[in-house]
C-alpha positions, 0 to 999 in steps of 0.5 A: 117093721118096715121103714117109712119111705120119708123120715124127718127127724128133729129137722131145723132150718134157717135162711142165711139171714138167720130167720128160722123156718123149722125147729125140731120138726119130726114126722114120717110119710108111709106108702100113701098119698099125703096132701101138704097144706099151709098158709103161703110163707109157712115153708111148704116148698122149702120142706120139699126142697129139704126132703129132695136134698136141694137144701141142707138142714141146719140140724136133724136129718132127712132120709128117703128110701128108694128112688126119689122123684121131685117136681118143683113149682118153678121148672128150670126148663131150657127152651132148646132142650128136647123132650127126651132130654127133659125125660132123662132118656136122650142118651139111652135113646141115642144108644138104641138108635146107634145099635139099630143102625148097626153100631155094636160098640160096648158103650151103647149097651152099658148106657142102656143097661136094663132100659131097653123099653125106655122109649115105650115107657116114655110114650106111655107116660106122655100118653097118660098126661095128654102129650101123645102128639109130642115127639121125643125129639121136639124142643121145649119151645114147641110146648105150652106152659101147661104141657111143660108142667105135664112133661115135668111130671112125665119125666119123674114117672118114667124114672119109676120113683118110690117117693114122689114130691109135687109142688103145686102141680096143677098151677097153670094146667087147664081142665083136661090136663088137671083131670089127667093128673088126677087120674095118674095120682089116683092110681099111685101106689108109692109114697106121694107128698104133694103141696097144693091148694087144689081142693079137687086134688086134695080130695084124692089124698089118703091123709092131709098134713097141716104145716103151721108154726114149724109144727106138722099135724096129720089128719086121716082121710081126704080134704073134706075129712080134714075140713070136718076135723078142723071145724070140730077142733075149732068148736071144741076149742071155742067151747073150752075158751068159753068155759075157761072165761066163765071160770075166770069170772067166777074166780074173780067174783069169789076173790072179790067176795073173799076180800069183802068178807075179810074186811067185814070180819076185820071190822067186826073183830076190832069192835068185839076186841074193844068191847071185850076189854082184853089185854092189849097183847092178847087182843093184838095176837087175836087180830094178827091171827084173823088177818093171817087167816084172811090173807091166806084166803085172799092168796088162795083165791088170787092163785085160783084167779091166776090159774084161771087166767092161764087156762083162758090163755091156753084155750085162746091159743088153741082157737084157730084165728078167724081169717074170713072176711064179711062184706056188704057191697050194695053199691055194686048191685046191677039190675037184672037184665041190664046190658053191661057189655056187647062184643060182636065179631071180635078178632085179634091177631098176634103175628101169624096166629089169629084168635077167634077165627071165622066170624069172630067171637060174639058175647053179651053180658047182662045183669048180675051174671056169674060167668065162667070162661074155660078152654085149653091153655093158649086158646085166647081166654086172657086175650078175650078178657083184655078185649072186654076190659079195653086193655086191647083193641080188636083187629075186627069187630065192635065193642060196646060198654054200658055206663059204669065201671069195668074192673080187670084183675090180671093174674099178676094182681098188678092193679095197685101202686106197689110203692103206696101203702094199702091205705093210700091205694084205697084213698086213691080209689075212693077219695070221698071215703072218710078216714075213719070209715076207710080204716074200718073198711080195711079192718074188714079185709083183715088189715089192722095196725102196722099192716095198713101202712106197709107198701103193697110190694111188701105184702104177701100174695094173700094180703095183696089179693085182699088189698086189691079186692078192697080197692076194686070193690069199694072204688068210686064208682063201684064196678058193675063188671069184674073180669078175673084171670085165674084168680086162685093161682098161687093163693093158699087155701085161706086166701081162696076162701076170702076171695070166694067170700068177696065174690059172693058179696059182690052184686054185679056181673063177673067173668072169671077164667078158672079151671078150679071146679070147686072154686067155680061152684063156691062162687055160684057160677050160673053161665059157662063159656068155653073157647074151643078151636077158636070159637066161643061156645056156650054151656061147656 
C-alpha cells in the first residue's frame, strides 16, 4: 500500500495568544489536485504553512513524501535579486558559465551535479507561464506584480516537486496569465493542494476540501460537483430539521394531552372513591397508585419531548447558515439610454510613461450598462477608473458627468472611516434614514448584535465589503454609476456570492475591473472594454 504524499495526523495548532486554530485535524492527500476552500480566517494559509514546515504544530504530525514546492500568497521577493536567483538556479548557471569559459575547477561540477539542463528547464517553465521574454539575469524590479507571481510558480516547477502547495495563485494575475496557470495545473500529475476562491481554477480540481471549525471534509469532483453536493446536504438537513420540529410539536401536544387526561382521571377517581365509601387507608392507596401511574406517563412524555428537542438541535446544527444577502435598490434605477459619463481623448502621464497614447481614450457610459474592463496588468485600468471618478485629473482630454453620484470602490475598500462603527458610517452616508430602518437595513447585510457596533477596522475582509456596499448602495443620493476595481480579490467564496447578489440588485450602471470570468458572468456583464497597447477597445 502506497503512502499518501501528504499525511496530517491529529494536528493541533494555536497562535501565541492561545487562540486555537486546529484541534486534532487528520487527513491525507494523494497524487491528485485538491482545492481547499473555507471562509477567510478559517486557517487555510496557516494549514499550508504547517504542511510546508514554516510553522510547528502544538501536537500531532505532518509528513510530506518527496520534494515539496510552496508558493505563499505574499511572495517575499527582493527587488534587487535576479530572476535566476528566484528560480534557485543562479549558482548552477554561474558554474555552467565558468566551465564554458574554460574553468574546470572541481567545485563547479559539484555545484551542477545532475542539473546540466537546468537553464533549459528554467526557460521551459518561464515560457509556459508567459515569461519567455524575461532574461534569467533580469532583476525582479523589472517585473510587474503578476509576472512576479508567475515567476514564483516557475521557481517551484523548476525544482520538479512531488508535492505542490499554492496559496491564492491567481490573485493579481490578468486574464492571459490565469489561462496559462490553468493549463499548467490541468497537466499536473503530482500532489497539488491549492487554496483559492477562483471558481474557474477550482473547476479543474479532482476533489474539493472544505475547512470549517477545525474540521476538513472532502468532496469528490470539481467545484460544480462540490456545490451540488453541498446543496443536496443543505436540502437534506433542512428536511430533517422540519421533520424534527414537527415531531417536537407532536410530542409537546401528547405531553399536554397526557397531563389533561391525568387531571381528569384524578378528579374522577377522587369522586368515585368518595362515593364508594371505602376505608380511608384503602382509598389513599388507590389514589397514590393512580397518581404514580399518571406521573410515570407524564415523565415518559416529558422524556420524549426532551429527546425531540435534542433532535431539533442536532438537525439545526447540520443546516448550513444562509449567508446570502437579498436587497431591493429602487433608488439606484437609471433610465435606459441616459448618458452618465463622457470622456474624450483622455491621456495621463506618469513620469516617462504615457497611458492612452495616440488620440487618447474615448468612453461614453449610458443607462444601466454593465461594463467589464479588462487588460494586462499595468495597462492603465485602475487609472482609467480614477479618471472617471474624478480622483485623478487627465493631462489631456475632457470629462463630463451627468447629475447624480458616482461611487468608486478601490481594491483597498478604504471608502469608510475605519475608526467609526458600521452603524455610524451608514448614518453619515444616509443621515435621513431613521434609526430603526438603519438597523433593519444592516441586518439585511448580515450585521446584527454587537457586530453593528464594531469599528470598521476590526472587521474581516468580507464584513468590510458588506459594510462598504451598505453605505454605498443606500447613500443619499444613491449612486447612478459604480466603479469597482478588482472587487473579488482577497474575498472568500461566500463574500463573492454576496457581492454578486448586491450587484444584481443594483439598477444603475457599473464598470468593473476583473479577470474572474465566472464573476463577470454571474453579474450579467453586457459590454466589454479592453485596454490593449494603450488603446481602449470595444468588445474584447
